[in-house]
Each structure stands twice: as C-alpha cells, then as structure tokens.
C-alpha positions, -999 to +999 in steps of 0.1 A: -400-431+366-391-405+340-414-382+320-404-363+289-416-331+273-405-319+239-405-284+226-391-263+198-409-276+168-424-253+142-426-244+106-395-235+086-385-231+050-362-257+034-326-249+044-336-234+077-329-246+112-348-256+143-336-267+178-357-292+197-355-296+234-366-325+256-368-321+294-367-351+317-387-349+348-362-364+372-346-350+403-312-365+399-292-377+370-297-412+359-282-432+330-302-432+299-300-435+262-320-406+250-333-409+215-350-387+190-375-404+167-398-390+141-429-402+124-446-387+094-483-396+086-485-430+070-449-438+077-431-459+102-415-443+132-378-440+126-348-432+148-332-399+140-304-396+166-295-407+201-271-400+229-260-419+259-262-396+289-235-414+308-208-416+282-218-391+256-218-415+226-239-402+198-258-420+170-273-407+138-295-419+110-277-417+077-303-393+064-295-367+090-257-371+094-239-338+089-272-318+094-285-328+128-266-327+161-278-343+193-265-330+226-274-328+262-272-307+294-274-333+321-274-307+348-307-295+335-319-329+324-323-316+289-318-332+255-314-312+224-316-318+187-301-291+165-315-294+130-298-275+102-303-276+065-338-289+069-355-306+040-391-312+033-386-349+040-377-340+076-413-330+081-427-352+109-437-354+145-406-356+165-405-376+197-380-378+226-376-412+242-356-426+271-341-461+274-328-469+309-294-484+315-284-511+307-290-504+270-303-537+256-303-532+219-298-509+189-305-472+194-327-474+164-352-498+180-381-479+193-393-509+214-362-505+236-373-471+248-397-472+278-408-435+280-419-412+253-428-376+251-459-364+234-441-351+204-434-318+187-443-311+151-417-301+126-428-289+092-404-280+065-418-263+034-402-262-001 
C-alpha cells in the first residue's frame, strides 16, 4: 500500500507563489495517477491537477491552467504542485491522492483515488 504526506502549504499574498510536495511511502516505483485536490470550508472537493507517473500526462482544472504546474520526481517518489499567481479563491486545504493503475475514470473524480494525504493548508490573502 501507499501512504502520502503533503507539505509546502502556508500563507501568501495574492500574486505570490507556493510549491507543494507530496511524498509517497513506497520502496519501488509503481504506476499511479497522482492528483492534487483542494477543499475550502463549505465547498465540494475539487480536482486541481494530476499527473500519470508512468507516462507523464498532466491534467489541470480550468481555474488553474497557466498558473499551476504539476510535476514529479519518481526517483524520490515525490509529487509537486508549483502554484504561481495565487488568488484568494485558491485558499483551501490541498490534498495529494493516488489512483493505482489501471486508471478507471476521470482524473477529476475523487472517488477513483484510493489513498489520500492529510492535507496542507494554503491561504492566499488579498
């Protein structure tokens, strides 16, 4: 099984940047779709970005395209989310999630992911 641990959250002014990391607790590389989700209080959890660890395909929510970049370092079992030009509406708890191969559905579907980190808080002030 895989366990995930996010880090890198914090508070930043609008227009600033943060880089989130997610470390997978696995000894060897395995095929996963790694997703970033976020959830603000009172709002539904939404997919932010995802990457397939085997092929490198990436996916982004329309709201973050051009601002966020998802990447990976498979040698270190680490997933990244570079967040630039942050907006107050980006404020949320950000979660890393893993979906094992084969990938059964849309990257946006939280139910497809079987392992979740505990989250890291991102707060963007005006």
